[in-house]
C-alpha positions as CSV (number, residue, x, y, z in Angstrom):
1,M,-2.9,-8.0,-4.2
2,A,-3.9,-4.5,-5.1
3,S,-0.8,-4.2,-7.2
4,C,-2.2,-6.9,-9.5
5,H,-5.3,-4.8,-10.1
6,F,-3.4,-1.7,-11.3
7,G,-0.9,-3.6,-13.5
8,R,2.2,-4.0,-11.2
9,G,1.7,-7.7,-10.5
10,R,0.3,-10.9,-11.9
11,V,-2.7,-12.9,-11.0
12,K,-1.9,-15.5,-13.8
13,I,1.5,-16.3,-15.3
14,T,0.2,-14.9,-18.6
15,D,-0.6,-11.5,-17.2
16,I,1.6,-8.7,-18.5
17,I,3.3,-6.5,-15.9
18,D,3.0,-2.7,-16.6
19,M,6.4,-1.3,-15.6
20,S,5.0,2.2,-15.5
21,A,2.3,1.2,-12.9
22,D,3.2,2.0,-9.3
23,I,1.8,3.0,-6.0
24,I,3.7,5.4,-3.7
25,L,2.7,5.3,-0.1
26,N,2.9,8.9,1.3
27,K,2.4,7.9,5.0
28,K,4.0,5.3,7.2
29,V,2.2,3.0,9.6
30,G,1.4,4.7,12.8
31,V,1.8,8.3,11.6
32,Q,-0.9,10.7,12.5
33,V,-2.8,12.0,9.5
34,K,-5.2,14.9,9.0
35,K,-8.4,14.9,6.9
36,G,-7.5,15.7,3.3
37,E,-3.8,14.6,3.5
38,L,-2.5,12.5,0.6
39,L,-2.1,8.9,1.6
40,F,-0.9,7.4,-1.6
41,T,-0.2,8.2,-5.3
42,L,-1.3,5.7,-7.9
43,H,0.2,5.4,-11.4
44,T,-1.8,3.1,-13.7
45,N,-2.8,2.7,-17.3
46,K,-5.9,0.7,-16.3
47,D,-9.4,2.0,-17.1
48,D,-11.1,0.9,-13.8
49,V,-9.3,3.5,-11.7
50,E,-12.2,4.0,-9.3
51,S,-12.4,0.4,-8.3
52,I,-8.6,0.2,-7.9
53,I,-8.6,3.3,-5.6
54,K,-11.5,1.7,-3.6
55,N,-9.5,-1.5,-3.2
56,I,-6.4,0.4,-2.0
57,K,-8.4,2.6,0.4
58,E,-9.7,-0.6,2.0
59,A,-6.1,-1.5,3.0
60,F,-5.9,1.6,5.2
61,I,-7.2,1.7,8.8
62,I,-7.7,5.2,10.1
63,Q,-8.7,5.5,13.8
64,D,-9.0,8.1,16.4
65,E,-6.9,6.3,19.0
66,P,-3.1,6.4,18.9
67,F,-1.5,3.5,17.0
68,I,0.0,0.7,19.1
69,E,2.5,-1.5,17.4
70,S,1.7,-5.2,17.8
71,E,4.3,-7.7,18.9
72,L,4.2,-9.3,15.5
73,M,5.0,-6.0,13.8
74,K,7.9,-5.4,16.3
75,I,9.4,-8.7,15.3
76,E,8.9,-8.1,11.6
77,N,10.5,-4.6,11.9
78,Q,13.5,-5.9,13.8
79,T,14.0,-8.6,11.2
80,K,13.9,-6.1,8.3
81,R,16.4,-3.8,10.1
82,K,18.8,-6.8,10.5
83,L,18.4,-7.6,6.8
84,Y,19.1,-4.0,5.6
85,I,22.1,-3.2,7.9
């Protein structure tokens, strides 16, 4: 849903999609990150950038313990691989 807030998606059918809006995720799930590393790059023409960034940051979970892939994620990843091969 974050994409709707920065112009890349629609909440209502009448909302206009901004084709220049985008988010680039610079890190993959489970990758170790260090303080200060760039997690994402946001391209938007919206004025409320701070609230958009806050919304996107809330989607990230950063923890001290190593990442353990759940069974659901394993199934999803296997499905995606099959679709792209």
